[in-house]
C-alpha positions as CSV (number, residue, x, y, z in Angstrom):
1,M,0.0,0.0,0.0
2,N,1.4,3.4,-1.0
3,K,2.0,5.8,1.9
4,I,0.9,9.4,1.4
5,Q,1.7,12.2,3.9
6,T,1.2,15.5,2.1
7,V,-0.9,17.3,-0.4
8,E,2.1,17.9,-2.6
9,Y,2.6,14.1,-2.9
10,I,-0.9,13.7,-4.2
11,H,-0.5,16.5,-6.8
12,N,2.7,15.0,-8.0
13,Y,1.3,11.5,-8.1
14,C,-1.8,12.5,-10.0
15,K,-0.1,14.9,-12.4
16,D,0.1,12.5,-15.3
17,Q,-2.7,10.0,-14.4
18,T,-6.3,9.8,-13.2
19,F,-7.2,10.8,-9.7
20,D,-7.4,7.2,-8.5
21,L,-6.1,6.7,-4.9
22,D,-8.1,3.6,-3.8
23,K,-6.3,1.4,-1.2
24,F,-3.7,4.1,-0.6
25,D,-2.3,4.7,2.9
26,F,-3.2,8.3,4.1
27,S,-2.9,7.5,7.8
28,A,-2.0,10.6,9.8
29,A,-1.4,12.5,6.5
30,K,-1.5,16.3,6.6
31,L,-4.2,17.1,4.0
32,T,-5.7,20.3,5.5
33,G,-7.5,22.2,2.7
34,A,-6.7,19.6,0.1
35,D,-8.7,19.5,-3.2
36,L,-9.8,15.9,-3.5
37,T,-13.0,16.5,-5.5
38,N,-14.1,13.4,-7.5
39,A,-11.1,11.4,-6.1
40,N,-11.4,7.7,-5.8
41,L,-10.4,6.9,-2.2
42,S,-12.4,3.7,-1.8
43,R,-10.9,1.4,0.9
44,A,-8.1,3.9,1.5
45,D,-6.6,4.1,5.0
46,L,-7.3,7.7,6.2
47,T,-7.0,6.9,10.0
48,G,-6.1,10.1,11.9
49,A,-5.7,12.1,8.6
50,K,-5.8,15.8,8.9
51,L,-8.5,16.8,6.4
52,T,-9.8,20.0,8.0
53,R,-11.5,22.1,5.4
54,A,-10.6,19.6,2.7
55,D,-12.8,19.5,-0.4
56,L,-14.1,15.9,-1.0
57,T,-17.1,16.8,-3.0
58,D,-18.3,13.8,-5.1
59,A,-15.3,11.7,-3.8
60,Y,-15.6,7.9,-3.6
61,L,-14.8,6.8,0.0
62,T,-16.7,3.5,0.0
63,R,-15.4,1.4,2.8
64,A,-12.6,3.8,3.5
65,D,-11.2,3.9,7.0
66,L,-11.5,7.5,8.5
67,T,-11.2,6.4,12.1
68,G,-10.1,9.4,14.2
69,A,-9.8,11.6,11.1
70,Y,-10.0,15.4,11.4
71,L,-12.7,16.6,9.0
72,T,-13.9,19.8,10.7
73,G,-15.4,22.1,8.1
74,A,-14.6,19.6,5.3
75,N,-16.9,19.5,2.2
76,L,-18.1,15.9,1.7
77,S,-21.3,16.9,-0.2
78,R,-22.5,14.0,-2.5
79,A,-19.5,11.9,-1.4
80,Y,-19.9,8.1,-1.4
81,L,-19.2,6.8,2.1
82,N,-21.2,3.6,2.1
83,G,-19.7,1.2,4.6
84,A,-16.9,3.7,5.6
85,K,-15.5,3.8,9.1
86,L,-15.7,7.2,10.7
87,I,-15.2,6.0,14.3
88,G,-14.3,9.0,16.5
89,A,-14.0,11.3,13.5
90,K,-14.1,15.0,14.0
91,L,-16.9,16.3,11.7
92,R,-17.9,19.6,13.3
93,R,-19.5,21.9,10.7
94,A,-18.7,19.3,7.9
95,D,-20.9,19.5,4.8
96,L,-22.3,16.0,4.1
97,T,-25.3,17.3,2.0
98,G,-26.6,14.4,-0.2
99,A,-23.8,12.1,0.9
100,K,-24.3,8.3,0.6
101,L,-23.7,7.0,4.2
102,R,-25.4,3.6,4.1
103,R,-24.0,1.4,7.0
104,A,-21.3,4.0,7.6
105,D,-19.9,3.7,11.2
106,F,-20.0,7.0,13.1
107,T,-19.4,5.5,16.5
108,G,-18.3,8.3,18.8
109,A,-18.1,10.8,15.9
110,D,-18.5,14.5,16.5
111,L,-21.1,15.7,14.1
112,T,-22.1,18.9,15.9
113,N,-23.5,21.5,13.5
114,A,-22.7,19.2,10.5
115,N,-24.9,19.5,7.5
116,L,-26.5,16.1,6.7
117,S,-29.3,17.4,4.6
118,R,-30.6,14.8,2.1
119,A,-27.9,12.3,3.3
120,D,-28.7,8.6,3.1
121,L,-28.0,7.3,6.6
122,T,-29.8,4.0,6.1
123,G,-28.4,1.4,8.6
124,A,-25.7,3.9,9.7
125,Y,-24.1,3.3,13.1
126,L,-24.6,6.5,15.2
127,T,-23.6,4.9,18.4
128,R,-22.4,7.6,20.9
129,A,-22.3,10.1,18.1
130,D,-23.1,13.8,18.9
131,L,-25.5,15.4,16.4
132,T,-26.2,18.5,18.5
133,G,-27.1,21.3,16.1
134,A,-26.8,19.0,13.0
135,Y,-29.0,19.6,10.0
136,L,-30.9,16.5,9.0
137,N,-33.7,17.8,6.8
138,G,-34.4,15.3,4.0
139,A,-32.0,12.7,5.5
140,D,-33.0,9.0,5.5
141,L,-32.6,7.5,9.0
142,T,-34.1,4.1,8.2
143,G,-32.6,1.5,10.5
144,A,-29.9,3.8,12.0
145,D,-28.4,2.6,15.2
146,L,-29.1,5.3,17.8
147,W,-27.5,3.7,20.9
148,N,-26.2,6.5,23.2
149,T,-26.7,9.0,20.3
150,T,-27.1,12.7,21.2
151,G,-29.8,13.8,18.7
152,D,-30.2,17.1,16.9
153,G,-33.5,17.6,18.8
154,T,-35.6,17.7,15.6
155,Y,-35.2,14.5,13.6
156,I,-33.5,12.6,16.4
157,K,-34.8,13.3,19.9
158,N,-33.8,12.0,23.3
159,I,-35.7,11.2,26.5
160,D,-34.1,11.5,29.9
161,D,-34.0,8.2,31.9
162,D,-31.9,6.9,34.8
163,T,-31.7,3.4,33.5
164,Y,-31.4,3.4,29.7
165,H,-30.3,5.9,27.0
166,I,-33.4,6.6,24.9
167,A,-33.5,8.1,21.4
168,Y,-36.2,8.2,18.8
169,T,-37.0,9.3,15.2
170,S,-40.4,9.7,13.6
171,D,-40.8,5.9,13.3
172,S,-38.3,4.2,15.5
173,L,-37.3,4.0,19.2
174,Q,-34.0,3.0,20.6
175,I,-33.8,2.0,24.3
176,G,-30.4,0.9,25.3
177,F,-29.0,-1.5,22.7
178,Q,-32.5,-2.2,21.3
179,G,-33.8,-0.3,18.4
180,H,-37.2,-1.2,16.9
181,S,-40.2,0.5,15.2
182,F,-43.0,2.0,17.4
183,D,-45.4,-0.8,16.4
184,E,-42.8,-3.5,17.4
185,W,-42.2,-1.9,20.8
186,L,-46.0,-1.7,21.5
187,A,-46.5,-5.4,20.5
188,F,-43.6,-6.9,22.6
189,D,-44.7,-9.3,25.3
190,D,-43.0,-10.0,28.6
191,E,-41.0,-12.9,27.1
192,T,-39.6,-10.8,24.3
193,T,-38.6,-7.9,26.6
194,G,-37.2,-10.3,29.1
195,E,-34.8,-11.6,26.5
196,M,-33.4,-8.1,26.0
197,D,-32.3,-7.4,29.5
198,E,-32.9,-8.9,33.0
199,Y,-34.5,-5.6,34.2
200,A,-36.4,-4.9,31.0
201,V,-39.8,-6.5,31.8
202,E,-40.5,-4.4,35.0
203,W,-38.9,-1.3,33.5
204,W,-41.1,-1.5,30.4
205,K,-44.2,-2.1,32.4
206,E,-43.5,1.0,34.5
207,N,-42.3,3.3,31.6
208,K,-44.1,2.2,28.4
209,V,-46.9,4.7,28.8
210,R,-44.6,7.5,29.9
211,I,-42.3,6.9,26.9
212,F,-45.0,6.9,24.3
213,D,-46.9,9.8,25.9
214,H,-43.6,11.8,25.6
215,I,-43.2,10.8,21.9
216,N,-46.8,11.7,21.1
217,K,-46.4,15.1,22.7
218,N,-42.9,15.7,21.3
219,P,-42.8,13.9,17.9
220,A,-39.6,13.9,15.9
221,K,-39.9,15.4,12.5
222,K,-40.6,12.9,9.7
223,H,-37.4,11.7,8.1
224,A,-37.1,11.0,4.4
225,G,-37.3,7.2,4.7
226,H,-40.4,7.2,6.9
227,K,-43.1,5.6,4.8
């Protein structure tokens, strides 16, 4: 795997050939402000890379590893990030408008004030991600994992509880590790909830009405994938 450390190396490498950098090693590379529009970075190693304010518009980052990458203020609009790892990535104020983020892993990522408008987050892992102030209008949140997620307060909302972390969208509810549709939660019997957690049966009996009363009074805005 070719090791890349600077923007200058990229420009020299790509001077006489197509902008194809798939499978390259960019780990800890200093790429602040780099112009990587339309670049093919699929499966590239970008762990810990400094990509602050970089332009990755329309870039292909499918299954790329961006664990711990610095992407504050980066432009990732319409980028292809399906299956990418963004664990612990810094994405404050990043522009992910229209990005393809199916099954992308945002565990522990900082997405505060990020623009995720019209992004496809189907099946994305938002575990422990912080979406405070994020823009999610037109985004598809179908099947997103919201365990310990801090929502934006509009499309992803939270409910305070001393036992479990609770987050919900317009059609799904995540309680602890368990994420299901509203209808599924309402239909669960004691045997099903008992298999989730040893304390779940009594807790659900005591809090079911409270949880859905809160959701009905404070509904999340309908996301793009809500049928």
